[in-house]
C-alpha positions in Angstrom: 145.3 171.7 86.9 146.4 171.0 90.2 148.4 172.9 92.8 151.7 171.9 93.4 152.6 171.1 97.4 156.2 172.4 96.7 157.1 175.7 98.9 156.8 179.2 97.1 159.3 179.8 94.7 159.3 175.9 93.4 155.9 175.7 92.5 155.4 172.7 90.0 152.1 172.4 88.3 150.7 169.6 85.5 150.8 170.9 82.0 147.2 172.6 80.6 145.8 170.7 78.0 146.9 171.1 74.4 145.4 172.6 71.4 144.5 170.9 69.2 147.0 170.1 65.6 144.9 171.3 63.7 144.2 174.7 65.7 148.2 174.8 64.9 148.4 174.3 62.1 145.6 177.3 60.9 147.9 179.6 62.9 150.7 178.6 61.6 148.8 180.0 57.6 148.1 183.5 59.2 150.3 186.4 59.8 150.8 187.6 63.8 149.8 191.0 62.3 146.6 190.0 61.1 145.6 187.9 64.4 147.1 191.0 66.6 144.6 193.3 64.9 141.6 190.9 65.9 142.6 191.1 69.2 142.1 194.8 69.6 145.7 195.9 68.4 146.2 195.5 72.3 147.7 192.6 73.2 151.8 191.2 71.8 154.7 190.5 73.6 157.0 192.8 73.0 160.7 193.2 72.7 162.3 189.5 71.7 163.5 188.7 68.7 163.6 185.9 66.2 167.1 184.1 66.7 166.1 181.3 63.4 165.4 181.1 60.1 161.8 182.6 58.8 159.7 179.8 60.3 156.0 180.7 62.0 156.0 179.1 65.3 152.2 178.0 67.0 152.1 175.7 70.0 150.5 175.2 73.5 152.1 177.3 75.9 154.4 175.5 79.2 155.6 178.6 81.4 158.7 179.0 83.7 159.6 181.8 86.0 163.2 182.2 86.9 165.8 183.7 88.9 167.1 186.2 86.3 170.3 184.7 85.0 169.7 181.4 86.8 168.7 178.1 83.9 167.8 175.3 87.1 164.2 175.1 87.0 164.2 175.9 82.2 166.0 171.9 82.6 163.5 171.2 84.8 160.8 172.4 83.0 161.6 170.0 79.8 160.3 167.4 81.9 156.7 168.7 81.3 157.1 169.5 78.0 155.2 167.6 75.2 155.2 167.6 71.2 153.6 170.7 70.3 154.3 172.6 73.6 156.3 176.3 73.3 158.0 176.4 76.5 158.0 179.8 77.8 160.5 181.5 79.6 160.0 184.6 82.1 163.7 185.2 82.8 162.3 189.3 84.1 164.1 190.5 80.9 167.6 190.1 82.4 170.4 190.5 79.7 173.6 190.3 81.8 173.9 186.1 81.5 172.2 183.7 79.2 169.5 181.6 80.3 170.5 178.9 77.7 172.6 178.0 73.9 173.0 175.7 71.5 172.4 172.6 73.3 169.5 173.4 75.6 167.5 174.7 72.5 168.6 171.2 70.6 167.2 169.1 73.3 164.2 171.4 73.1 163.6 170.7 70.1 164.4 166.6 70.4 161.4 166.9 72.4 159.1 168.3 69.5 158.5 171.4 71.2 157.7 173.6 68.8 159.7 176.8 70.0 161.5 179.1 72.7 159.7 182.4 73.9 162.9 183.4 76.4 162.4 187.1 78.2 166.4 187.0 79.1 169.3 186.3 76.9 170.8 183.4 74.8 173.8 182.4 73.5 175.4 180.5 70.5 173.7 182.2 68.5 175.7 181.1 65.7 173.9 178.0 65.6 171.0 179.2 66.3 170.5 180.7 63.6 171.6 178.3 60.9 168.2 176.4 62.2 164.7 176.9 61.7 163.8 175.9 65.3 162.3 178.9 66.8 164.0 180.6 68.8 163.0 184.3 70.5 165.1 185.7 72.9 165.5 189.6 74.3 169.6 189.8 74.3 172.3 188.2 73.3 175.5 187.5 76.1 178.4 185.1 75.8 178.0 184.7 79.8 176.3 181.5 81.0 173.7 180.8 83.8 174.0 179.8 87.5 171.6 176.3 88.1 171.0 176.7 91.8 167.0 178.3 91.2 164.6 179.0 92.5 162.4 178.9 89.5 158.3 177.9 88.9 156.7 175.7 86.1 153.3 176.4 85.1 152.7 179.9 87.2 151.5 182.8 84.9 154.5 184.8 83.8 155.0 188.1 82.1 156.8 188.0 79.0 157.5 191.6 76.7 154.7 193.2 79.0 151.9 190.5 78.2 150.9 188.2 80.9 150.7 184.6 79.8 148.8 181.7 81.3 150.1 177.9 80.8 148.1 176.8 78.1 147.9 179.8 76.3 148.5 179.3 72.3 151.9 180.6 71.4 152.1 182.4 68.1 154.8 183.8 66.4 156.7 184.8 63.3 159.2 187.6 62.0 157.0 190.1 63.2 156.5 189.3 67.1 155.3 187.1 69.3 151.3 186.6 70.5 149.6 184.5 73.2 145.8 183.7 72.6 143.7 182.3 75.5 142.3 179.1 74.5 139.1 179.9 74.5 139.0 183.1 72.2 141.1 181.5 69.4 138.7 180.0 67.0 137.0 183.6 66.6 140.6 185.1 66.5 141.6 182.8 63.8 138.4 183.5 61.5 138.9 187.3 62.0 142.7 186.7 61.0 141.2 185.1 57.3 138.5 187.6 57.0 141.4 189.9 57.2 143.6 188.2 55.8 141.0 188.2 52.3 140.6 191.6 52.5 143.9 192.9 52.7 144.9 190.7 49.6 142.1 192.2 47.7 143.8 195.7 48.7 147.1 194.8 47.4 145.1 193.3 44.0 143.8 196.8 43.7 147.4 198.6 44.0 148.5 196.2 41.3 145.5 197.3 38.9 145.8 201.2 40.0 142.5 201.3 41.7 143.5 201.8 45.0 140.8 203.7 47.2 142.1 206.4 49.4 139.3 208.7 49.4 138.7 208.1 53.3 142.0 209.8 54.5 141.2 213.7 54.3 137.1 213.3 55.4 138.9 211.2 58.3 141.4 213.9 59.3 138.8 216.4 59.4 136.5 214.4 61.4 139.3 213.7 63.9 140.5 217.5 63.3 137.0 218.5 64.8 136.5 216.0 67.6 139.5 217.8 69.1 
Protein backbone atom coordinates (compact mmCIF):
# COMPACT_ATOMS: atom_id res chain seq x y z
CA UNK A 1 0.00 0.00 0.00
CA UNK A 2 1.42 3.36 -0.99
CA UNK A 3 1.51 6.05 1.67
CA UNK A 4 -0.42 9.15 0.67
CA UNK A 5 1.38 12.46 0.29
CA UNK A 6 -1.51 14.24 2.01
CA UNK A 7 -0.73 15.94 5.34
CA UNK A 8 -1.30 14.22 8.68
CA UNK A 9 -4.98 14.23 9.45
CA UNK A 10 -5.93 14.07 5.76
CA UNK A 11 -4.05 10.96 4.60
CA UNK A 12 -5.61 8.70 1.99
CA UNK A 13 -4.15 5.29 1.17
CA UNK A 14 -5.15 2.73 -1.43
CA UNK A 15 -7.49 -0.01 -0.27
CA UNK A 16 -5.88 -3.32 0.66
CA UNK A 17 -6.28 -6.56 -1.25
CA UNK A 18 -9.68 -8.17 -0.81
CA UNK A 19 -10.44 -11.54 0.72
CA UNK A 20 -11.75 -14.12 -1.71
CA UNK A 21 -15.48 -14.64 -2.04
CA UNK A 22 -14.99 -18.26 -0.97
CA UNK A 23 -13.40 -17.10 2.29
CA UNK A 24 -16.15 -14.57 2.94
CA UNK A 25 -18.85 -17.13 2.20
CA UNK A 26 -17.26 -19.57 4.65
CA UNK A 27 -17.16 -16.90 7.35
CA UNK A 28 -20.83 -16.02 6.87
CA UNK A 29 -21.68 -19.65 7.61
CA UNK A 30 -19.91 -19.57 10.99
CA UNK A 31 -21.12 -17.94 14.19
CA UNK A 32 -18.95 -15.09 15.44
CA UNK A 33 -18.83 -16.87 18.82
CA UNK A 34 -17.12 -19.88 17.20
CA UNK A 35 -14.64 -17.66 15.41
CA UNK A 36 -13.95 -15.71 18.62
CA UNK A 37 -13.29 -18.88 20.60
CA UNK A 38 -10.62 -19.74 18.04
CA UNK A 39 -8.92 -16.40 18.58
CA UNK A 40 -8.23 -17.22 22.24
CA UNK A 41 -11.41 -15.35 23.28
CA UNK A 42 -9.25 -12.26 23.62
CA UNK A 43 -10.26 -10.34 20.50
CA UNK A 44 -13.43 -8.58 19.52
CA UNK A 45 -15.04 -5.27 18.72
CA UNK A 46 -16.98 -4.30 21.85
CA UNK A 47 -19.91 -2.00 22.51
CA UNK A 48 -21.42 -1.79 19.02
CA UNK A 49 -24.94 -3.05 18.29
CA UNK A 50 -26.62 -4.26 15.10
CA UNK A 51 -29.42 -1.99 13.88
CA UNK A 52 -30.51 -4.08 10.88
CA UNK A 53 -32.55 -7.21 10.39
CA UNK A 54 -30.58 -10.31 11.29
CA UNK A 55 -28.04 -11.12 8.59
CA UNK A 56 -24.43 -12.34 8.92
CA UNK A 57 -21.75 -10.05 7.52
CA UNK A 58 -18.25 -10.63 6.21
CA UNK A 59 -16.06 -8.36 4.11
CA UNK A 60 -12.68 -6.69 3.72
CA UNK A 61 -12.07 -3.59 5.85
CA UNK A 62 -11.81 -0.15 4.31
CA UNK A 63 -11.05 2.02 7.33
CA UNK A 64 -11.83 5.64 8.13
CA UNK A 65 -10.70 7.74 11.07
CA UNK A 66 -12.80 10.86 11.36
CA UNK A 67 -13.20 13.72 13.76
CA UNK A 68 -16.05 12.93 16.17
CA UNK A 69 -19.36 14.08 14.76
CA UNK A 70 -17.93 14.89 11.30
CA UNK A 71 -18.54 12.75 8.21
CA UNK A 72 -16.58 14.48 5.44
CA UNK A 73 -13.98 11.69 5.40
CA UNK A 74 -16.73 9.07 5.21
CA UNK A 75 -18.13 10.66 2.06
CA UNK A 76 -14.64 10.56 0.57
CA UNK A 77 -14.12 6.94 1.69
CA UNK A 78 -16.94 5.77 -0.53
CA UNK A 79 -14.54 6.34 -3.44
CA UNK A 80 -12.25 3.67 -1.94
CA UNK A 81 -14.99 1.05 -1.43
CA UNK A 82 -15.45 -1.94 -3.70
CA UNK A 83 -18.10 -4.65 -3.76
CA UNK A 84 -17.22 -7.03 -0.93
CA UNK A 85 -15.80 -4.40 1.42
CA UNK A 86 -16.97 -3.39 4.90
CA UNK A 87 -16.58 0.29 5.73
CA UNK A 88 -15.13 0.58 9.24
CA UNK A 89 -15.45 4.05 10.79
CA UNK A 90 -13.55 5.23 13.85
CA UNK A 91 -15.63 8.10 15.22
CA UNK A 92 -13.96 7.90 18.64
CA UNK A 93 -17.15 6.47 20.15
CA UNK A 94 -18.83 9.89 20.16
CA UNK A 95 -22.63 9.60 20.14
CA UNK A 96 -23.75 13.22 20.43
CA UNK A 97 -24.00 13.58 16.63
CA UNK A 98 -24.84 10.99 14.00
CA UNK A 99 -22.19 10.17 11.43
CA UNK A 100 -24.76 8.88 8.94
CA UNK A 101 -28.32 7.76 8.42
CA UNK A 102 -30.56 6.15 5.82
CA UNK A 103 -29.22 8.03 2.77
CA UNK A 104 -25.54 7.25 3.30
CA UNK A 105 -26.17 3.64 4.35
CA UNK A 106 -28.37 3.15 1.28
CA UNK A 107 -25.62 4.58 -0.91
CA UNK A 108 -23.06 2.23 0.65
CA UNK A 109 -25.33 -0.71 -0.10
CA UNK A 110 -25.70 0.45 -3.71
CA UNK A 111 -21.89 0.27 -4.09
CA UNK A 112 -21.87 -3.40 -3.10
CA UNK A 113 -20.46 -2.69 0.37
CA UNK A 114 -21.22 -5.65 2.66
CA UNK A 115 -21.86 -3.59 5.78
CA UNK A 116 -21.00 -0.61 7.98
CA UNK A 117 -19.21 -0.65 11.34
CA UNK A 118 -19.47 2.73 13.04
CA UNK A 119 -17.85 3.56 16.37
CA UNK A 120 -20.17 6.51 16.71
CA UNK A 121 -23.86 7.30 16.32
CA UNK A 122 -26.35 6.89 13.49
CA UNK A 123 -29.85 8.20 12.85
CA UNK A 124 -32.89 7.14 10.77
CA UNK A 125 -32.85 3.85 12.65
CA UNK A 126 -36.51 3.16 11.83
CA UNK A 127 -35.62 2.89 8.15
CA UNK A 128 -32.32 1.07 8.78
CA UNK A 129 -34.07 -1.57 10.91
CA UNK A 130 -36.40 -2.36 8.02
CA UNK A 131 -33.49 -3.44 5.82
CA UNK A 132 -31.13 -6.39 6.06
CA UNK A 133 -28.09 -4.33 5.03
CA UNK A 134 -25.73 -4.69 8.04
CA UNK A 135 -25.25 -1.53 10.08
CA UNK A 136 -23.46 -1.70 13.45
CA UNK A 137 -23.10 1.43 15.57
CA UNK A 138 -22.45 2.55 19.14
CA UNK A 139 -25.54 4.71 19.55
CA UNK A 140 -28.38 6.75 18.08
CA UNK A 141 -29.14 10.45 17.92
CA UNK A 142 -31.26 12.69 15.72
CA UNK A 143 -28.51 15.33 15.55
CA UNK A 144 -26.73 15.36 12.20
CA UNK A 145 -23.00 15.62 11.43
CA UNK A 146 -20.61 18.37 10.43
CA UNK A 147 -18.68 18.16 7.16
CA UNK A 148 -15.41 19.94 7.89
CA UNK A 149 -12.84 17.18 8.42
CA UNK A 150 -10.17 16.24 9.05
CA UNK A 151 -10.17 12.51 8.47
CA UNK A 152 -7.97 9.70 7.17
CA UNK A 153 -8.71 6.70 4.96
CA UNK A 154 -7.13 3.25 5.08
CA UNK A 155 -5.08 3.79 8.22
CA UNK A 156 -5.12 1.64 11.39
CA UNK A 157 -8.14 2.51 13.54
CA UNK A 158 -9.48 1.50 16.93
CA UNK A 159 -13.07 0.27 17.02
CA UNK A 160 -14.58 -0.85 20.30
CA UNK A 161 -11.13 -1.42 21.86
CA UNK A 162 -9.91 -3.53 18.93
CA UNK A 163 -7.31 -2.32 16.43
CA UNK A 164 -8.51 -2.80 12.86
CA UNK A 165 -6.09 -2.56 9.96
CA UNK A 166 -7.03 -1.93 6.35
CA UNK A 167 -7.55 -5.31 4.72
CA UNK A 168 -8.59 -7.12 7.91
CA UNK A 169 -11.63 -9.31 7.44
CA UNK A 170 -14.64 -8.04 9.38
CA UNK A 171 -17.25 -10.54 10.51
CA UNK A 172 -20.50 -9.76 12.30
CA UNK A 173 -23.72 -11.35 13.48
CA UNK A 174 -26.23 -10.79 16.28
CA UNK A 175 -23.58 -11.57 18.91
CA UNK A 176 -21.14 -8.90 17.72
CA UNK A 177 -18.11 -8.20 15.57
CA UNK A 178 -14.60 -9.47 14.95
CA UNK A 179 -11.65 -8.37 12.85
CA UNK A 180 -9.46 -11.21 11.57
CA UNK A 181 -6.04 -10.67 9.99
CA UNK A 182 -5.93 -12.18 6.47
CA UNK A 183 -2.96 -14.38 7.37
CA UNK A 184 -4.94 -15.95 10.23
CA UNK A 185 -8.31 -16.45 8.60
CA UNK A 186 -7.95 -20.00 7.26
CA UNK A 187 -6.71 -21.26 10.64
CA UNK A 188 -9.59 -19.53 12.42
CA UNK A 189 -12.13 -20.97 9.96
CA UNK A 190 -10.79 -24.50 10.40
CA UNK A 191 -10.90 -24.25 14.18
CA UNK A 192 -14.40 -22.77 14.16
CA UNK A 193 -15.69 -25.58 11.97
CA UNK A 194 -14.30 -28.21 14.34
CA UNK A 195 -15.80 -26.44 17.32
CA UNK A 196 -19.13 -26.16 15.55
CA UNK A 197 -19.15 -29.93 15.16
CA UNK A 198 -18.42 -30.36 18.88
CA UNK A 199 -21.21 -27.98 19.84
CA UNK A 200 -23.66 -29.76 17.55
CA UNK A 201 -22.72 -33.05 19.24
CA UNK A 202 -23.28 -31.47 22.68
CA UNK A 203 -26.74 -30.27 21.69
CA UNK A 204 -27.55 -33.74 20.40
CA UNK A 205 -26.38 -35.22 23.71
CA UNK A 206 -28.67 -32.83 25.61
CA UNK A 207 -31.61 -33.84 23.45
CA UNK A 208 -30.87 -37.50 24.17
CA UNK A 209 -30.35 -37.02 27.92
CA UNK A 210 -26.67 -37.98 27.94
CA UNK A 211 -24.92 -34.62 28.35
CA UNK A 212 -21.68 -35.15 30.30
CA UNK A 213 -21.07 -32.67 33.14
CA UNK A 214 -18.70 -34.90 35.09
CA UNK A 215 -15.83 -32.47 34.58
CA UNK A 216 -17.40 -29.63 36.62
CA UNK A 217 -16.68 -30.69 40.22
CA UNK A 218 -13.11 -31.95 39.56
CA UNK A 219 -12.38 -28.68 37.78
CA UNK A 220 -13.67 -26.66 40.75
CA UNK A 221 -11.47 -28.71 43.07
CA UNK A 222 -8.42 -28.12 40.89
CA UNK A 223 -9.10 -24.41 40.80
CA UNK A 224 -9.59 -24.24 44.55
CA UNK A 225 -6.34 -26.08 45.08
CA UNK A 226 -4.52 -23.58 42.89
CA UNK A 227 -5.88 -20.55 44.74
